[in-house]
C-alpha positions as CSV (number, residue, x, y, z in Angstrom):
1,M,85.7,82.5,101.5
2,G,84.6,81.8,97.9
3,K,86.2,79.3,95.6
4,H,87.5,82.1,93.3
5,S,88.9,84.1,96.2
6,G,90.6,81.0,97.6
7,K,92.3,80.3,94.3
8,K,93.4,84.0,94.1
9,I,95.0,83.8,97.5
10,L,96.8,80.6,96.6
11,G,98.0,82.1,93.4
12,N,99.2,85.3,95.2
13,T,101.0,83.1,97.8
14,A,102.8,81.2,95.1
15,Y,103.9,84.4,93.4
16,T,105.2,85.9,96.7
17,M,106.9,82.6,97.7
18,G,108.5,82.3,94.3
19,A,109.8,85.9,94.5
20,G,111.5,85.2,97.8
21,L,112.9,81.9,96.8
22,L,114.3,83.3,93.5
23,M,116.1,86.2,95.0
24,N,117.5,84.5,98.1
25,G,118.2,81.3,96.2
26,V,120.5,83.1,93.8
27,L,122.2,84.9,96.8
28,Q,122.5,81.8,99.0
29,L,123.2,79.1,96.4
30,F,125.3,81.1,93.9
31,V,126.5,84.6,95.0
32,Y,127.7,83.9,98.6
33,P,129.3,80.5,97.9
34,Q,131.2,82.0,95.0
35,L,132.3,84.9,97.1
36,N,133.5,82.5,99.8
37,R,135.6,80.7,97.2
38,T,137.2,83.9,95.8
39,M,137.4,86.0,99.0
40,G,137.8,83.4,101.8
41,A,135.8,83.0,105.1
42,E,137.4,86.0,106.8
43,A,136.8,88.6,104.1
44,L,133.3,87.2,103.4
45,G,132.6,87.7,107.1
46,A,133.5,91.4,106.8
47,L,131.2,91.6,103.7
48,L,128.4,89.9,105.6
49,F,128.9,92.4,108.5
50,I,128.3,95.3,106.1
51,M,125.3,93.6,104.4
52,G,124.0,92.6,107.9
53,I,123.8,96.4,108.7
54,G,121.9,96.8,105.4
55,G,119.7,93.8,106.4
56,I,118.8,95.7,109.6
57,I,118.1,99.2,108.3
58,G,116.5,98.2,104.9
59,P,113.6,96.3,106.4
60,A,113.6,98.5,109.6
61,V,112.7,101.6,107.6
62,G,111.4,100.4,104.2
63,Q,109.4,97.3,105.2
64,A,108.2,99.0,108.4
65,L,106.7,101.9,106.5
66,N,105.4,99.4,103.9
67,N,103.4,97.5,106.4
68,S,102.4,100.7,108.3
69,R,100.9,102.0,105.1
70,L,98.9,98.8,104.6
71,V,97.5,99.1,108.1
72,M,96.9,102.9,107.9
73,R,95.0,102.8,104.6
74,R,92.2,100.9,106.4
75,D,91.3,104.0,108.5
76,F,92.9,107.0,106.8
77,E,93.2,108.4,103.3
78,V,96.9,108.7,103.2
79,K,98.9,109.9,100.2
80,N,102.2,108.8,98.6
81,G,104.0,111.8,100.0
82,D,103.2,110.9,103.6
83,Y,105.3,107.9,103.3
84,D,107.8,109.1,100.7
85,I,108.9,112.0,103.0
86,L,109.2,109.6,106.0
87,L,111.1,107.2,103.9
88,L,113.6,109.8,102.8
89,A,114.0,111.3,106.3
90,F,114.2,108.1,108.3
91,G,116.2,106.4,105.6
92,A,118.9,109.0,105.4
93,A,119.3,109.0,109.2
94,A,119.4,105.2,109.3
95,S,121.9,105.0,106.4
96,L,124.3,107.5,108.1
97,I,124.1,105.5,111.3
98,G,124.8,102.3,109.4
99,L,127.7,103.9,107.6
100,A,129.2,104.9,110.9
101,A,128.8,101.4,112.2
102,A,130.6,99.9,109.1
103,K,133.4,102.5,108.9
104,D,136.1,100.1,110.2
105,Y,135.4,97.7,107.3
106,L,135.4,100.3,104.5
107,G,138.4,101.0,102.2
108,G,138.1,104.7,101.8
109,A,135.8,107.6,101.0
110,L,134.6,106.2,97.6
111,E,133.7,102.9,99.1
112,A,131.9,104.6,102.0
113,A,129.9,106.7,99.5
114,A,128.9,103.6,97.6
115,V,127.8,101.8,100.8
116,L,125.7,104.9,101.7
117,V,124.0,104.8,98.3
118,L,123.5,101.0,98.7
119,F,121.8,101.4,102.1
120,M,119.4,104.0,100.7
121,L,118.6,101.9,97.6
122,M,117.8,98.9,99.9
123,I,115.5,101.0,102.0
124,F,113.6,102.3,99.0
125,R,113.4,98.8,97.5
126,Y,112.0,97.3,100.7
127,Y,109.3,99.9,100.7
128,G,108.7,99.8,97.0
129,D,106.8,96.5,96.9
130,V,104.0,98.1,98.7
131,E,102.9,99.3,95.2
132,Y,101.9,95.7,94.4
133,R,100.7,94.8,97.8
134,L,98.2,97.7,97.9
135,R,96.7,96.5,94.6
136,L,97.1,92.8,95.4
137,S,99.1,92.6,92.1
138,Y,101.4,89.7,93.0
139,S,102.4,88.8,89.5
140,R,104.0,92.3,89.3
141,Y,105.4,91.6,92.8
142,F,107.1,88.5,91.5
143,A,108.4,90.5,88.5
144,Y,109.8,93.1,90.8
145,Y,111.9,90.6,92.6
146,A,112.8,88.8,89.4
147,V,114.3,92.0,88.1
148,L,116.2,92.5,91.4
149,T,117.6,89.0,91.1
150,A,118.7,89.5,87.5
151,G,120.4,92.7,88.6
152,Y,122.4,90.7,91.2
153,V,123.5,88.3,88.6
154,A,124.6,91.1,86.2
155,G,126.3,92.8,89.1
156,F,128.2,89.5,89.9
157,A,129.5,89.4,86.4
158,I,130.9,93.0,86.9
159,Y,132.4,91.9,90.2
160,R,134.2,89.1,88.5
161,A,135.7,91.6,86.1
162,T,136.5,94.3,88.6
163,G,136.9,92.6,92.0
164,L,134.5,95.2,93.5
165,W,131.7,93.3,95.4
166,L,129.5,96.3,95.9
167,F,128.5,96.2,92.2
168,I,126.5,93.0,92.9
169,F,124.1,94.7,95.2
170,L,124.1,98.2,93.8
171,I,123.0,97.0,90.3
172,G,120.4,94.6,91.7
173,E,118.7,97.2,94.0
174,A,118.8,99.9,91.3
175,A,117.3,97.6,88.7
176,A,114.4,96.8,90.9
177,L,113.7,100.5,91.5
178,V,113.8,101.2,87.8
179,F,111.2,98.5,87.2
180,L,109.1,100.1,90.0
181,A,109.3,103.5,88.4
182,A,108.2,102.0,85.1
183,T,105.2,100.0,86.5
184,G,104.1,101.8,89.7
185,S,103.2,105.1,91.2
186,V,104.1,105.1,94.9
187,F,106.9,107.6,94.4
188,R,104.8,110.0,92.4
189,G,103.7,113.1,94.3
190,F,106.8,112.5,96.4
191,F,106.3,115.6,98.7
192,D,102.5,115.8,98.5
193,R,101.3,115.2,102.0
194,S,97.8,114.5,103.4
195,R,96.2,115.9,106.6
196,F,97.1,112.5,108.2
197,F,100.8,113.0,107.8
198,S,101.4,113.4,111.6
199,E,99.5,110.3,112.3
200,A,101.4,108.4,109.7
201,A,104.7,109.7,111.2
202,R,103.7,108.7,114.7
203,R,102.5,105.2,113.8
204,G,105.2,104.6,111.2
205,G,107.9,105.7,113.7
206,L,106.7,103.2,116.3
207,I,106.9,100.4,113.7
208,I,110.3,101.5,112.6
209,I,111.6,101.2,116.1
210,S,110.0,97.8,116.4
211,Y,111.4,96.6,113.1
212,T,114.8,98.0,113.9
213,V,114.9,95.9,117.1
214,T,113.6,92.9,115.2
215,N,116.1,93.1,112.4
216,L,118.9,93.8,114.8
217,T,118.0,90.6,116.6
218,L,117.7,88.6,113.3
219,N,121.1,89.8,112.1
220,I,122.8,89.8,115.5
221,D,125.1,87.0,114.4
222,R,126.6,89.3,111.7
223,I,126.9,92.2,114.1
224,L,128.0,90.8,117.5
225,L,130.1,87.8,116.4
226,V,132.7,90.1,114.8
227,F,133.3,91.6,118.3
228,L,132.6,88.5,120.5
229,I,134.7,86.1,118.4
230,D,136.0,87.1,114.9
231,S,134.8,87.6,111.3
232,T,135.3,83.9,110.5
233,A,132.6,83.1,113.1
234,V,130.3,85.4,111.2
235,T,130.8,83.2,108.1
236,Y,130.3,80.0,110.1
237,Y,127.0,81.0,111.7
238,Y,125.8,82.5,108.4
239,V,126.4,79.2,106.6
240,L,124.8,77.2,109.4
241,S,121.7,79.4,109.3
242,L,121.2,79.4,105.5
243,V,118.8,76.4,105.2
244,G,116.8,77.7,108.1
245,K,116.6,81.1,106.5
246,T,115.5,79.5,103.2
247,M,112.7,77.9,105.2
248,I,111.8,81.4,106.4
249,L,111.3,82.4,102.8
250,L,108.5,79.8,102.5
251,I,106.6,81.4,105.5
252,A,107.4,85.0,104.8
253,P,104.9,85.1,101.8
254,I,102.2,83.9,104.1
255,N,102.9,86.9,106.4
256,T,102.7,89.2,103.3
257,I,99.3,87.7,102.2
258,V,97.9,87.7,105.8
259,I,98.5,91.4,106.4
260,S,97.5,92.4,102.9
261,Y,94.1,90.7,103.1
262,L,93.3,91.4,106.7
263,T,93.9,95.1,106.3
264,K,92.2,95.4,103.0
265,E,89.0,93.6,104.2
266,N,89.0,95.4,107.6
267,T,89.2,92.1,109.4
268,R,90.2,91.8,113.0
269,L,91.0,88.4,114.5
270,T,89.1,86.9,117.4
271,R,91.0,85.0,120.1
272,S,89.9,81.6,118.6
273,Q,91.0,82.6,115.1
274,F,94.4,83.9,116.5
275,L,95.0,80.6,118.4
276,K,94.1,78.5,115.4
277,M,96.3,80.4,113.0
278,T,99.1,80.3,115.6
279,A,98.7,76.5,116.0
280,A,98.8,76.1,112.2
281,G,102.0,78.2,112.1
282,A,103.6,76.1,114.8
283,A,102.8,72.9,112.8
284,V,104.3,74.3,109.7
285,A,107.4,75.4,111.7
286,L,107.9,71.9,113.0
287,L,107.9,70.5,109.4
288,F,110.4,73.2,108.4
289,F,112.7,72.3,111.3
290,L,112.7,68.6,110.2
291,A,113.4,69.6,106.7
292,A,116.2,71.9,107.8
293,Q,117.8,69.0,109.8
294,V,117.9,67.0,106.6
295,G,118.9,69.8,104.3
296,T,121.6,71.6,106.3
297,P,124.2,68.8,106.2
298,I,123.6,68.3,102.5
299,F,123.8,72.0,101.7
300,V,127.0,72.5,103.7
301,K,128.7,69.5,102.0
302,L,127.7,70.7,98.5
303,F,128.5,74.4,98.8
304,Y,130.9,74.8,101.8
305,G,132.5,71.3,101.9
306,G,135.7,72.6,103.5
307,L,133.7,73.8,106.5
308,Y,131.6,70.7,107.2
309,D,133.5,69.2,110.1
310,E,133.7,72.5,111.9
311,L,130.0,73.3,111.5
312,R,128.4,69.9,112.1
313,P,128.1,70.2,116.0
314,Y,126.1,73.4,115.7
315,M,123.5,72.4,113.1
316,T,120.6,71.3,115.3
317,V,120.8,74.3,117.7
318,V,121.0,76.9,114.9
319,N,118.2,75.3,112.9
320,A,115.9,75.2,115.9
321,S,116.8,78.9,116.6
322,Q,116.0,79.9,113.0
323,I,112.7,78.1,112.9
324,L,111.5,79.6,116.2
325,G,112.5,83.0,114.8
326,L,110.3,82.5,111.8
327,L,107.4,81.3,113.9
328,S,107.5,84.4,116.2
329,A,107.7,86.7,113.1
330,Y,104.5,85.1,111.8
331,I,102.8,85.6,115.1
332,F,103.9,89.2,115.2
333,I,102.2,89.8,111.9
334,L,99.0,88.5,113.2
335,I,99.3,90.7,116.3
336,L,100.0,93.8,114.2
337,T,96.5,93.6,112.7
338,F,94.7,94.0,116.0
339,T,97.0,95.8,118.5
340,E,98.5,99.2,118.8
341,E,102.0,99.5,117.3
342,K,103.5,100.4,120.7
343,W,103.1,96.8,121.8
344,Q,105.2,95.5,118.9
345,M,108.0,97.9,120.1
346,I,107.7,96.8,123.7
347,L,107.8,93.1,122.9
348,Q,110.7,93.5,120.5
349,L,112.8,95.5,123.0
350,A,112.2,92.8,125.6
351,H,113.3,90.1,123.2
352,L,116.5,92.1,122.2
353,A,117.3,92.6,125.9
354,A,117.0,88.8,126.5
355,V,119.2,88.1,123.5
356,L,121.9,90.5,124.6
357,V,122.0,89.2,128.2
358,L,122.1,85.6,127.1
359,V,124.7,86.1,124.3
360,F,127.1,88.1,126.4
361,S,126.7,85.6,129.3
362,F,127.6,82.5,127.3
363,S,129.6,83.5,124.2
364,G,132.8,84.4,126.0
365,R,133.0,81.0,127.8
366,Y,131.4,78.7,125.2
367,H,132.2,80.6,122.0
368,L,130.1,79.8,119.0
369,M,128.1,77.1,120.8
370,G,127.3,79.5,123.6
371,F,126.2,82.1,121.2
372,S,124.0,79.6,119.3
373,A,122.4,78.3,122.4
374,A,121.8,81.8,123.7
375,V,119.9,82.9,120.6
376,L,117.9,79.6,120.7
377,A,116.8,80.3,124.3
378,A,115.8,83.9,123.5
379,N,113.8,82.9,120.5
380,A,111.9,80.2,122.5
381,L,111.1,82.9,125.1
382,R,109.8,85.2,122.3
383,V,107.5,82.6,120.9
384,A,106.0,82.0,124.3
385,A,105.6,85.7,125.1
386,V,104.0,86.8,121.8
387,T,101.6,83.8,121.8
388,A,100.5,84.7,125.3
389,F,100.2,88.4,124.5
390,G,98.2,87.7,121.3
391,A,95.8,85.4,123.1
392,L,95.3,88.1,125.8
393,K,94.7,91.0,123.3
394,A,92.7,89.2,120.6
395,G,89.0,88.7,120.7
396,G,87.6,92.2,121.0
397,G,86.5,92.6,117.4
398,E,86.6,96.3,116.5
399,K,87.8,97.1,120.0
400,A,90.8,94.8,119.9
401,R,93.1,97.7,118.9
402,E,92.3,99.7,122.1
């Protein structure tokens, strides 16, 4: 890799990392703590449940088709319409399912309609940054998320005036898509399909299933804790996981850069390269865990001081779980570049099954600690499984995807 290319990759990584930190920093350090103060832990738990559904279906459809397009463009001359049509169809179905899941926490038809619109906006926004990833234009990628963040802040001001929390997210998501419309073209020729549409649908559908399972697992605390314990437990676990999730923001840009460059340059990893990159990811994950152990008590005291005594016993278990989750997500991205999409789905389904079995086995008796330990055990199993699978499948060069 040349010196100029290396500098470009470092610069793109900084832009991507900055985008994630900016958006999630505002949400986690400003928006959600303020909502906790004004709404209380129980009401915030219900809000987090709804946004947890959005956090499942947004990436499951939008980000899945985003990454699928990056991989597909290596071998097929796909068009915008191939993915725009899939985005609309899968997005509408996912949003309606999400709305049905959230119905008990909605205050009427108007709020339900607003949540449905929010889910669709999130799906399109998650897909939309493929515009900048296709062109490796990461300064624009950063600007996209900066506009999204500014929209959240503007929406929060409206929330303070109206008491309607949905404005925070509706305005943020809409602002990002307006910026995309002004600077990009991925939604032009919306219904113009190529002859590879059926292949895009097949492969995109497999990744959507895989990402649905992944994001259901990542947000399982927001979904299951409501039913297993109560909505206050949702807030507790969310606060406990915030520092770990912030650490995830530091590794997620690396995932973005890895798949963008490996697919653009038609590169397929050998076994040796896969194991070296996995080892590097594990070393970074260990550093993040140590940082989370220091940062979590400080964060909770500063922003959720009233909850500190209740949360302290769970901190190490939840931090370890979050960091293992980010490591396995990184390994999955590596695997996606040299294996068939069906393997992603199979591995993710196996992990979800393990999570559900462990969570239902231990949460009833041991409550929040049982839930936390169950998720940790399942994430440890996933890291071991995906590492072994990647080592087995890598190494075939151009034949590695067979």
